[in-house]
Structure formats: C-alpha cells, structure tokens
C-alpha positions as CSV (number, residue, x, y, z in Angstrom):
1,M,0.0,0.0,0.0
2,F,1.0,3.6,-0.5
3,C,0.8,6.7,1.7
4,E,-2.2,8.9,0.9
5,K,-0.2,12.0,1.8
6,C,3.2,11.6,0.1
7,K,2.6,8.5,-2.1
8,C,5.5,6.6,-0.6
9,L,5.4,2.9,0.2
10,L,3.9,1.9,3.7
11,F,5.8,-0.5,5.9
12,P,4.5,-2.7,8.7
13,K,5.5,-1.5,12.2
14,D,4.0,-2.3,15.6
15,G,0.7,-3.7,14.2
16,K,0.2,-0.8,11.8
17,L,1.3,0.4,8.3
18,V,3.6,3.4,8.6
19,C,5.1,5.7,6.1
20,N,8.9,6.0,6.6
21,K,9.0,9.4,4.9
22,C,6.2,11.5,6.5
23,G,5.3,9.2,9.5
24,A,1.6,8.8,8.5
25,E,-0.1,5.7,9.8
26,H,-2.7,3.7,7.9
27,V,-5.6,2.1,9.7
28,L,-6.0,-1.6,8.7
29,G,-9.2,-3.1,7.5
30,K,-11.0,-6.1,8.9
31,K,-9.1,-8.7,6.9
32,Q,-5.8,-6.8,7.0
33,Q,-3.2,-7.4,9.7
34,V,0.4,-7.1,10.6
35,I,2.0,-10.4,11.7
36,K,5.4,-11.5,12.9
37,H,7.4,-13.6,10.3
38,K,8.2,-16.9,11.9
39,G,11.8,-17.1,10.7
40,T,13.0,-13.5,11.1
41,G,10.6,-12.1,13.7
42,K,10.1,-9.0,11.6
43,D,6.6,-7.4,11.0
44,V,4.9,-8.5,7.7
45,A,1.7,-7.0,6.3
46,F,-1.0,-9.5,5.4
47,M,-3.5,-7.8,3.3
48,G,-6.4,-10.2,3.4
49,E,-7.7,-13.6,2.2
50,L,-6.8,-15.0,-1.1
51,S,-9.6,-14.5,-3.6
52,G,-10.9,-16.9,-6.2
53,T,-9.0,-15.0,-8.9
54,L,-5.7,-16.8,-8.2
55,P,-4.9,-20.0,-10.2
56,T,-5.5,-23.3,-8.6
57,T,-4.0,-26.7,-9.1
58,D,-4.5,-30.3,-8.0
59,I,-2.0,-31.0,-5.3
60,E,-2.4,-32.5,-1.9
61,C,-2.0,-30.3,1.2
62,P,0.5,-31.8,3.6
63,T,-1.6,-30.6,6.6
64,C,-5.2,-31.4,5.9
65,G,-5.1,-33.6,2.8
66,N,-7.2,-31.3,0.7
67,K,-6.6,-31.8,-3.1
68,T,-6.7,-28.2,-4.3
69,A,-4.4,-25.2,-3.7
70,Y,-3.8,-21.7,-5.0
71,W,-0.3,-21.2,-6.5
72,V,2.0,-18.3,-7.4
73,L,5.5,-18.2,-8.8
74,R,8.2,-16.0,-7.1
75,Q,11.9,-15.5,-8.0
76,T,13.3,-16.1,-4.5
77,R,16.9,-16.9,-5.6
78,A,19.3,-15.7,-8.2
79,A,18.0,-14.9,-11.7
80,D,19.8,-17.9,-13.2
81,E,18.0,-20.2,-10.7
82,P,14.4,-21.5,-11.4
83,A,11.5,-19.8,-9.7
84,T,9.9,-21.0,-6.5
85,R,6.3,-22.2,-6.7
86,I,4.3,-21.2,-3.5
87,Y,1.1,-23.1,-2.7
88,R,-1.7,-22.2,-0.3
89,C,-4.4,-24.7,0.6
90,T,-8.0,-23.6,-0.4
91,K,-9.4,-25.3,2.7
92,C,-7.0,-24.7,5.7
93,S,-4.8,-21.9,4.2
94,H,-1.6,-23.8,5.0
95,S,1.3,-22.5,2.8
96,W,4.2,-24.4,1.5
97,R,6.7,-24.1,-1.3
98,E,8.3,-26.2,-4.1
99,Y,11.7,-25.3,-5.5
C-alpha cells in the first residue's frame, strides 16, 4: 500500500502500516493485519484472504489432505535459478513451497 499524503510505500510496524518518509499511519481493515514472520521475527503485512482469482492446481495439502491449492511463482533466488512455486491450501490456508 502507498501513503495517501506523500505517495511513498507503507511498511508494517507495531501492528500498523507506517510511512517512513512522512510518518503517516494507515488504519488496517477487517481482513488486514500485521503479523510476525516466523523465521525473522520482523513485521509482515498480510492484506487479506486469497480470492478466487488466483490460479488453482490439483496438489495434496500436507496438513489437511485437501486436493486443491492456490499457487504463485516467485523468484526467490538468483535470476539464473528456477522460480519457486508457492502453494496455499484452499481449505485450511496452509502455505508451502516447491523449488
């Protein structure tokens, strides 16, 4: 999200989204929240539920056994490495990745 005042990028901080340039704070909606990343302990903005507009595939969720998941591709390593496919279960919202 972007700051309404100065149009700069907002960053998660202390449960809110804050502009590093002008200090403006953004009030989060019902489905928006700032959570702690499990690995780094840093704040991460979660902007809501996944909608039905993301592509789905037939793959088994390792947590609940559901057979359908949303998927996205992200370049998480160097450009000469293959992309990482990230899945999220349509039933329990468990996320996992495949390199």
